[in-house]
N, CA, C and O atoms as CSV, one atom per row, in Angstrom:
chain,resi,resn,atom,element,x,y,z
A,1,SER,N,N,0.903,-0.967,0.217
A,1,SER,CA,C,0.149,0.062,-0.050
A,1,SER,C,C,0.959,1.088,-0.242
A,1,SER,O,O,2.106,0.974,0.190
A,2,LEU,N,N,0.582,2.276,-0.900
A,2,LEU,CA,C,1.198,3.388,-1.118
A,2,LEU,C,C,0.778,4.470,-0.067
A,2,LEU,O,O,1.465,5.490,0.000
A,3,GLY,N,N,-0.194,4.332,0.674
A,3,GLY,CA,C,-0.898,5.393,1.522
A,3,GLY,C,C,-1.849,6.345,0.606
A,3,GLY,O,O,-2.365,7.325,1.144
A,4,ARG,N,N,-2.031,6.138,-0.433
A,4,ARG,CA,C,-2.815,6.810,-1.511
A,4,ARG,C,C,-3.682,6.083,-1.809
A,4,ARG,O,O,-3.595,4.881,-1.561
A,5,SER,N,N,-5.103,6.798,-2.623
A,5,SER,CA,C,-6.069,6.218,-3.101
A,5,SER,C,C,-5.875,6.570,-4.527
A,5,SER,O,O,-5.367,7.598,-4.974
A,6,LEU,N,N,-6.299,5.681,-5.092
A,6,LEU,CA,C,-6.280,6.109,-6.737
A,6,LEU,C,C,-7.851,6.738,-7.048
A,6,LEU,O,O,-8.882,6.211,-6.629
A,7,THR,N,N,-7.811,7.587,-7.614
A,7,THR,CA,C,-8.748,8.478,-7.847
A,7,THR,C,C,-9.445,8.493,-9.377
A,7,THR,O,O,-10.635,8.681,-9.629
A,8,GLU,N,N,-8.559,8.287,-10.141
A,8,GLU,CA,C,-8.627,8.205,-11.581
A,8,GLU,C,C,-7.706,7.370,-12.336
A,8,GLU,O,O,-6.616,7.008,-11.893
A,9,VAL,N,N,-8.276,6.996,-13.763
A,9,VAL,CA,C,-7.378,6.219,-14.415
A,9,VAL,C,C,-7.814,7.011,-15.730
A,9,VAL,O,O,-8.983,7.213,-16.060
A,10,HIS,N,N,-6.498,7.490,-16.533
A,10,HIS,CA,C,-6.810,7.982,-17.773
A,10,HIS,C,C,-6.030,7.381,-18.820
A,10,HIS,O,O,-4.805,7.272,-18.764
A,11,ILE,N,N,-6.742,6.994,-19.769
A,11,ILE,CA,C,-6.256,6.307,-21.084
A,11,ILE,C,C,-5.820,7.621,-21.850
A,11,ILE,O,O,-6.687,8.411,-22.223
A,12,THR,N,N,-4.400,7.871,-22.098
A,12,THR,CA,C,-4.300,9.053,-22.655
A,12,THR,C,C,-3.799,9.005,-23.913
A,12,THR,O,O,-3.821,10.120,-24.435
A,13,ASP,N,N,-3.282,8.009,-24.722
A,13,ASP,CA,C,-2.815,8.064,-25.992
A,13,ASP,C,C,-2.535,6.701,-26.587
A,13,ASP,O,O,-2.267,5.739,-25.867
A,14,LEU,N,N,-2.607,6.615,-28.050
A,14,LEU,CA,C,-2.819,5.347,-28.912
A,14,LEU,C,C,-1.844,5.770,-30.062
A,14,LEU,O,O,-2.127,6.583,-30.943
A,15,GLU,N,N,-0.715,5.136,-29.936
A,15,GLU,CA,C,0.359,5.370,-30.639
A,15,GLU,C,C,0.794,3.827,-31.610
A,15,GLU,O,O,1.117,2.832,-30.961
A,16,GLU,N,N,0.770,3.769,-32.854
A,16,GLU,CA,C,1.205,2.568,-33.561
A,16,GLU,C,C,0.344,1.187,-32.808
A,16,GLU,O,O,0.846,0.071,-32.680
A,17,GLY,N,N,-0.766,1.496,-32.455
A,17,GLY,CA,C,-1.640,0.356,-31.895
A,17,GLY,C,C,-1.225,0.012,-30.561
A,17,GLY,O,O,-1.392,-1.119,-30.103
A,18,VAL,N,N,-0.644,1.033,-29.871
A,18,VAL,CA,C,-0.175,0.647,-28.318
A,18,VAL,C,C,-0.789,2.096,-27.673
A,18,VAL,O,O,-0.582,3.262,-28.011
A,19,PHE,N,N,-1.738,1.444,-26.463
A,19,PHE,CA,C,-2.515,2.363,-25.522
A,19,PHE,C,C,-1.400,2.701,-24.515
A,19,PHE,O,O,-0.434,1.994,-24.232
A,20,TYR,N,N,-1.753,4.057,-23.968
A,20,TYR,CA,C,-0.772,4.381,-22.997
A,20,TYR,C,C,-1.894,5.025,-21.856
A,20,TYR,O,O,-2.960,5.527,-22.212
A,21,SER,N,N,-1.444,4.914,-20.382
A,21,SER,CA,C,-2.576,5.481,-19.534
A,21,SER,C,C,-1.582,6.132,-18.462
A,21,SER,O,O,-0.351,6.116,-18.429
A,22,ASN,N,N,-2.580,6.748,-17.539
A,22,ASN,CA,C,-1.793,7.364,-16.359
A,22,ASN,C,C,-2.642,6.894,-15.065
A,22,ASN,O,O,-3.826,6.627,-15.266
A,23,LEU,N,N,-2.191,6.786,-13.909
A,23,LEU,CA,C,-2.928,6.693,-12.805
A,23,LEU,C,C,-3.067,7.835,-11.827
A,23,LEU,O,O,-2.005,8.379,-11.526
A,24,VAL,N,N,-4.052,8.256,-11.331
A,24,VAL,CA,C,-3.954,9.498,-10.641
A,24,VAL,C,C,-4.445,9.139,-9.428
A,24,VAL,O,O,-5.362,8.325,-9.325
A,25,PHE,N,N,-3.800,9.796,-8.266
A,25,PHE,CA,C,-3.896,9.355,-6.686
A,25,PHE,C,C,-4.408,10.780,-6.355
A,25,PHE,O,O,-4.275,11.804,-7.025
A,26,ASP,N,N,-5.088,10.584,-5.039
A,26,ASP,CA,C,-5.824,11.394,-4.246
A,26,ASP,C,C,-4.657,12.788,-3.790
A,26,ASP,O,O,-5.125,13.880,-3.466
A,27,ASP,N,N,-3.585,12.615,-3.818
A,27,ASP,CA,C,-2.673,13.770,-3.634
A,27,ASP,C,C,-2.234,14.289,-5.185
A,27,ASP,O,O,-1.353,15.147,-5.236
A,28,GLY,N,N,-2.779,13.831,-6.361
A,28,GLY,CA,C,-2.617,14.661,-7.458
A,28,GLY,C,C,-1.387,14.149,-8.017
A,28,GLY,O,O,-0.831,14.704,-8.965
A,29,THR,N,N,-1.010,13.255,-7.538
A,29,THR,CA,C,0.278,12.262,-8.105
A,29,THR,C,C,-0.197,11.480,-9.505
A,29,THR,O,O,-1.209,10.793,-9.649
A,30,THR,N,N,0.692,11.745,-10.357
A,30,THR,CA,C,0.148,10.944,-11.548
A,30,THR,C,C,1.429,9.849,-11.884
A,30,THR,O,O,2.590,10.165,-11.624
A,31,VAL,N,N,1.142,8.772,-12.380
A,31,VAL,CA,C,1.955,7.576,-12.654
A,31,VAL,C,C,1.595,6.939,-13.985
A,31,VAL,O,O,0.465,6.583,-14.318
A,32,SER,N,N,2.541,6.859,-14.592
A,32,SER,CA,C,2.442,6.064,-16.077
A,32,SER,C,C,2.316,4.564,-15.652
A,32,SER,O,O,3.028,4.023,-14.806
A,33,ALA,N,N,1.455,4.054,-16.256
A,33,ALA,CA,C,0.837,2.462,-16.160
A,33,ALA,C,C,0.452,2.008,-17.424
A,33,ALA,O,O,-0.102,2.704,-18.276
A,34,ARG,N,N,0.812,0.609,-17.553
A,34,ARG,CA,C,0.219,-0.029,-18.708
A,34,ARG,C,C,-1.223,-0.051,-18.457
A,34,ARG,O,O,-1.811,-0.212,-17.387
A,35,PRO,N,N,-1.742,0.162,-19.770
A,35,PRO,CA,C,-3.522,0.243,-19.763
A,35,PRO,C,C,-4.020,-1.027,-19.063
A,35,PRO,O,O,-4.880,-0.887,-18.193
A,36,SER,N,N,-3.576,-2.214,-19.348
A,36,SER,CA,C,-4.221,-3.494,-18.709
A,36,SER,C,C,-4.176,-3.278,-17.245
A,36,SER,O,O,-5.207,-3.412,-16.585
A,37,ASP,N,N,-3.032,-2.947,-16.685
A,37,ASP,CA,C,-2.780,-2.964,-15.408
A,37,ASP,C,C,-3.696,-1.723,-14.721
A,37,ASP,O,O,-4.333,-1.813,-13.672
A,38,ALA,N,N,-3.611,-0.773,-15.424
A,38,ALA,CA,C,-4.524,0.433,-14.981
A,38,ALA,C,C,-5.834,0.333,-15.028
A,38,ALA,O,O,-6.497,1.001,-14.235
A,39,ILE,N,N,-6.429,-0.469,-15.909
A,39,ILE,CA,C,-7.967,-0.936,-15.929
A,39,ILE,C,C,-8.110,-1.797,-14.909
A,39,ILE,O,O,-9.036,-1.697,-14.104
A,40,ALA,N,N,-7.157,-2.766,-14.853
A,40,ALA,CA,C,-7.561,-3.734,-13.610
A,40,ALA,C,C,-7.581,-3.121,-12.277
A,40,ALA,O,O,-8.374,-3.535,-11.431
A,41,LEU,N,N,-6.852,-2.268,-12.057
A,41,LEU,CA,C,-6.824,-1.556,-10.869
A,41,LEU,C,C,-7.986,-0.816,-10.482
A,41,LEU,O,O,-8.564,-0.875,-9.396
A,42,ALA,N,N,-8.342,0.059,-11.715
A,42,ALA,CA,C,-9.783,0.572,-11.694
A,42,ALA,C,C,-10.993,0.147,-11.387
A,42,ALA,O,O,-11.872,0.697,-10.724
A,43,LEU,N,N,-10.962,-1.232,-12.107
A,43,LEU,CA,C,-12.201,-2.242,-11.772
A,43,LEU,C,C,-12.094,-2.784,-10.306
A,43,LEU,O,O,-13.114,-3.010,-9.655
A,44,ARG,N,N,-10.913,-2.976,-9.831
A,44,ARG,CA,C,-10.801,-3.804,-8.545
A,44,ARG,C,C,-11.403,-2.583,-7.243
A,44,ARG,O,O,-11.860,-2.873,-6.137
A,45,THR,N,N,-11.205,-1.179,-7.846
A,45,THR,CA,C,-11.162,-0.024,-6.902
A,45,THR,C,C,-12.529,0.704,-7.027
A,45,THR,O,O,-12.874,1.521,-6.173
A,46,GLY,N,N,-13.233,0.428,-8.002
A,46,GLY,CA,C,-14.238,1.078,-8.211
A,46,GLY,C,C,-13.938,2.659,-8.887
A,46,GLY,O,O,-14.812,3.525,-8.900
A,47,THR,N,N,-12.652,2.851,-9.400
A,47,THR,CA,C,-12.202,4.136,-9.836
A,47,THR,C,C,-12.706,4.318,-11.411
A,47,THR,O,O,-12.882,3.369,-12.175
A,48,THR,N,N,-12.879,5.527,-11.704
A,48,THR,CA,C,-13.581,5.777,-12.751
A,48,THR,C,C,-12.232,6.127,-13.928
A,48,THR,O,O,-11.147,6.669,-13.718
A,49,ILE,N,N,-12.808,5.583,-15.175
A,49,ILE,CA,C,-11.554,5.496,-16.302
A,49,ILE,C,C,-12.057,6.627,-17.229
A,49,ILE,O,O,-13.227,6.662,-17.609
A,50,PHE,N,N,-11.186,7.499,-17.561
A,50,PHE,CA,C,-11.402,8.403,-18.365
A,50,PHE,C,C,-10.600,8.232,-19.782
A,50,PHE,O,O,-9.510,7.660,-19.812
A,51,ALA,N,N,-11.181,8.737,-20.880
A,51,ALA,CA,C,-10.417,8.766,-22.130
A,51,ALA,C,C,-11.117,9.825,-22.981
A,51,ALA,O,O,-12.339,9.968,-22.943
A,52,THR,N,N,-10.198,10.669,-23.859
A,52,THR,CA,C,-10.982,11.665,-24.467
A,52,THR,C,C,-11.741,11.367,-25.641
A,52,THR,O,O,-11.539,10.319,-26.255
A,53,GLU,N,N,-12.384,11.993,-25.914
A,53,GLU,CA,C,-13.581,11.437,-27.351
A,53,GLU,C,C,-12.886,11.303,-28.687
A,53,GLU,O,O,-13.290,10.652,-29.650
A,54,GLU,N,N,-11.548,12.167,-28.579
A,54,GLU,CA,C,-10.660,12.252,-29.860
A,54,GLU,C,C,-10.072,10.821,-29.817
A,54,GLU,O,O,-10.139,10.092,-30.807
A,55,LEU,N,N,-9.572,10.482,-28.812
A,55,LEU,CA,C,-8.732,8.720,-28.391
A,55,LEU,C,C,-9.895,7.968,-28.930
A,55,LEU,O,O,-9.649,7.391,-29.989
A,56,LEU,N,N,-11.477,7.786,-28.321
A,56,LEU,CA,C,-12.043,6.953,-28.638
A,56,LEU,C,C,-12.608,7.041,-30.079
A,56,LEU,O,O,-12.906,6.007,-30.677
A,57,ASP,N,N,-12.750,8.187,-30.608
A,57,ASP,CA,C,-12.972,8.016,-32.162
A,57,ASP,C,C,-11.947,7.335,-32.850
A,57,ASP,O,O,-12.271,6.597,-33.781
A,58,THR,N,N,-10.640,7.477,-32.506
A,58,THR,CA,C,-9.148,7.163,-33.221
A,58,THR,C,C,-9.480,5.449,-33.158
A,58,THR,O,O,-9.569,4.701,-34.131
A,59,ALA,N,N,-9.625,5.096,-31.745
A,59,ALA,CA,C,-9.549,3.655,-31.600
A,59,ALA,C,C,-10.738,2.936,-31.670
A,59,ALA,O,O,-10.769,1.744,-31.364
A,60,ALA,N,N,-11.969,3.703,-32.138
A,60,ALA,CA,C,-13.160,2.960,-32.260
A,60,ALA,C,C,-13.132,1.911,-33.345
A,60,ALA,O,O,-12.474,1.984,-34.382
A,61,ILE,N,N,-14.021,0.816,-32.936
A,61,ILE,CA,C,-14.482,-0.340,-33.964
A,61,ILE,C,C,-16.085,-0.004,-34.407
A,61,ILE,O,O,-17.047,-0.010,-33.638
A,62,LEU,N,N,-16.103,0.235,-35.583
A,62,LEU,CA,C,-17.614,0.379,-35.690
A,62,LEU,C,C,-18.314,-0.886,-36.059
A,62,LEU,O,O,-17.898,-1.751,-36.829
A,63,ILE,N,N,-19.564,-0.865,-35.323
A,63,ILE,CA,C,-20.131,-2.064,-35.396
A,63,ILE,C,C,-21.247,-1.932,-36.157
A,63,ILE,O,O,-22.019,-1.006,-35.910
A,64,PRO,N,N,-21.542,-2.947,-37.331
A,64,PRO,CA,C,-22.644,-2.486,-38.480
A,64,PRO,C,C,-23.980,-2.438,-37.635
A,64,PRO,O,O,-24.208,-2.946,-36.537
A,65,ASP,N,N,-24.578,-1.885,-38.234
A,65,ASP,CA,C,-25.980,-1.584,-37.676
A,65,ASP,C,C,-26.842,-2.818,-38.019
A,65,ASP,O,O,-26.788,-3.371,-39.117
A,66,GLU,N,N,-27.609,-3.196,-37.046
A,66,GLU,CA,C,-28.473,-4.315,-37.037
A,66,GLU,C,C,-29.097,-4.380,-38.626
A,66,GLU,O,O,-28.834,-5.287,-39.417
A,67,GLU,N,N,-29.896,-3.327,-38.886
A,67,GLU,CA,C,-30.677,-3.260,-40.092
A,67,GLU,C,C,-29.738,-3.741,-41.128
A,67,GLU,O,O,-30.160,-4.618,-41.882
A,68,GLU,N,N,-28.326,-3.231,-41.311
A,68,GLU,CA,C,-27.506,-3.718,-42.518
A,68,GLU,C,C,-27.393,-5.004,-42.396
A,68,GLU,O,O,-27.510,-5.663,-43.429
A,69,ASP,N,N,-27.112,-5.777,-40.994
A,69,ASP,CA,C,-27.101,-7.170,-40.977
A,69,ASP,C,C,-28.000,-7.966,-41.493
A,69,ASP,O,O,-27.795,-9.062,-42.013
A,70,GLU,N,N,-29.347,-7.228,-41.303
A,70,GLU,CA,C,-30.791,-7.960,-41.719
A,70,GLU,C,C,-30.557,-7.935,-43.532
A,70,GLU,O,O,-30.685,-8.858,-44.337
A,71,ASP,N,N,-30.254,-6.806,-43.702
A,71,ASP,CA,C,-30.170,-6.628,-45.472
A,71,ASP,C,C,-29.367,-7.750,-45.914
A,71,ASP,O,O,-29.763,-8.656,-46.648
A,72,GLU,N,N,-28.114,-7.615,-45.373
A,72,GLU,CA,C,-27.204,-8.870,-45.788
A,72,GLU,C,C,-27.872,-10.157,-45.783
A,72,GLU,O,O,-27.940,-10.903,-46.760
A,73,VAL,N,N,-28.355,-10.379,-44.653
A,73,VAL,CA,C,-28.885,-11.792,-44.406
A,73,VAL,C,C,-29.986,-12.309,-45.541
A,73,VAL,O,O,-29.943,-13.431,-46.044
A,74,GLU,N,N,-31.004,-11.271,-45.864
A,74,GLU,CA,C,-32.138,-11.283,-46.610
A,74,GLU,C,C,-31.272,-11.776,-48.151
A,74,GLU,O,O,-31.438,-12.843,-48.743
A,75,LYS,N,N,-30.422,-10.753,-48.511
A,75,LYS,CA,C,-29.696,-10.887,-49.807
A,75,LYS,C,C,-29.033,-12.299,-50.026
A,75,LYS,O,O,-29.091,-12.838,-51.131
A,76,PHE,N,N,-28.320,-12.966,-48.813
A,76,PHE,CA,C,-27.626,-14.129,-48.867
A,76,PHE,C,C,-29.013,-15.164,-49.052
A,76,PHE,O,O,-28.925,-15.947,-49.997
A,77,ARG,N,N,-30.063,-15.217,-48.370
A,77,ARG,CA,C,-31.290,-16.079,-48.538
A,77,ARG,C,C,-31.686,-15.878,-49.917
A,77,ARG,O,O,-31.874,-16.947,-50.497
A,78,GLU,N,N,-31.870,-14.862,-50.610
A,78,GLU,CA,C,-32.496,-14.635,-52.061
A,78,GLU,C,C,-31.295,-15.315,-52.839
A,78,GLU,O,O,-31.606,-16.197,-53.640
A,79,PHE,N,N,-30.141,-15.043,-52.710
A,79,PHE,CA,C,-29.256,-16.205,-53.293
A,79,PHE,C,C,-29.317,-17.567,-53.255
A,79,PHE,O,O,-29.233,-18.392,-54.165
A,80,LEU,N,N,-29.466,-17.685,-52.134
A,80,LEU,CA,C,-29.710,-19.405,-52.017
A,80,LEU,C,C,-30.937,-19.770,-52.601
A,80,LEU,O,O,-30.897,-20.877,-53.137
A,81,ASP,N,N,-31.943,-19.221,-52.659
A,81,ASP,CA,C,-33.333,-19.543,-53.264
A,81,ASP,C,C,-33.170,-19.596,-54.388
A,81,ASP,O,O,-34.062,-20.196,-54.987
A,82,GLN,N,N,-31.947,-19.000,-55.298
A,82,GLN,CA,C,-31.903,-19.062,-56.649
A,82,GLN,C,C,-30.936,-19.957,-57.182
A,82,GLN,O,O,-30.776,-20.071,-58.398
A,83,ILE,N,N,-30.175,-20.705,-56.202
A,83,ILE,CA,C,-29.290,-21.547,-56.805
A,83,ILE,C,C,-29.636,-22.908,-56.618
A,83,ILE,O,O,-30.636,-23.216,-55.970
A,84,SER,N,N,-28.792,-23.849,-57.198
A,84,SER,CA,C,-29.380,-25.254,-57.177
A,84,SER,C,C,-28.077,-26.151,-57.042
A,84,SER,O,O,-27.028,-25.668,-57.470
A,85,PRO,N,N,-28.063,-27.299,-56.534
A,85,PRO,CA,C,-26.742,-28.137,-56.710
A,85,PRO,C,C,-26.122,-28.200,-57.877
A,85,PRO,O,O,-24.894,-28.121,-57.845
A,86,GLU,N,N,-26.680,-28.329,-58.963
A,86,GLU,CA,C,-25.926,-28.248,-59.954
A,86,GLU,C,C,-25.143,-27.153,-60.376
A,86,GLU,O,O,-24.205,-27.290,-61.161
A,87,ASP,N,N,-25.529,-25.942,-59.831
A,87,ASP,CA,C,-24.446,-24.850,-60.175
A,87,ASP,C,C,-23.283,-24.961,-59.552
A,87,ASP,O,O,-22.450,-24.075,-59.745
A,88,PHE,N,N,-22.992,-26.002,-58.726
A,88,PHE,CA,C,-21.589,-26.185,-58.215
A,88,PHE,C,C,-20.964,-27.363,-58.481
A,88,PHE,O,O,-19.998,-27.731,-57.813
A,89,GLN,N,N,-21.551,-28.199,-59.675
A,89,GLN,CA,C,-20.530,-29.291,-60.332
A,89,GLN,C,C,-19.593,-28.674,-61.434
A,89,GLN,O,O,-19.934,-27.875,-62.307
A,90,ALA,N,N,-18.520,-29.130,-61.249
A,90,ALA,CA,C,-17.327,-28.801,-62.015
A,90,ALA,C,C,-17.747,-28.898,-63.356
A,90,ALA,O,O,-18.637,-29.694,-63.656
A,91,GLU,N,N,-17.098,-28.032,-64.365
A,91,GLU,CA,C,-17.362,-28.166,-65.751
A,91,GLU,C,C,-16.184,-28.788,-66.265
A,91,GLU,O,O,-15.139,-28.434,-65.718
A,92,GLY,N,N,-16.086,-29.743,-67.308
A,92,GLY,CA,C,-14.969,-30.359,-67.963
A,92,GLY,C,C,-14.725,-31.787,-67.504
A,92,GLY,O,O,-15.467,-32.344,-66.694
A,93,PRO,N,N,-13.748,-32.311,-68.004
A,93,PRO,CA,C,-13.534,-33.736,-67.748
A,93,PRO,C,C,-13.613,-34.208,-66.139
A,93,PRO,O,O,-13.106,-33.645,-65.168
A,94,GLN,N,N,-14.271,-35.205,-66.177
A,94,GLN,CA,C,-14.342,-35.674,-64.425
A,94,GLN,C,C,-13.726,-37.149,-64.546
A,94,GLN,O,O,-13.917,-37.883,-65.515
A,95,SER,N,N,-13.093,-37.418,-63.615
A,95,SER,CA,C,-12.338,-38.522,-63.286
A,95,SER,C,C,-12.996,-39.302,-62.451
A,95,SER,O,O,-12.481,-40.342,-62.042
């Protein structure tokens, strides 16, 4: 125990696929930490995790809209309705 309480975790940067973070303690001390460790500490202590909107936009993975998924499934079903096993037979000499 350091005699200090963790008050905030800041995910600060993303460079070449690597995240960086800081631990912020109750006396204002900031310590650099691996994001995995910082997040684990935050979860164990109930500490708030912060990240800028810019960082989140940079690191975001867009999840397709459910409606788009349904459209793709419908197109695939239509494709399946229009094909037959014969469509997959090889042409040319068979051994």
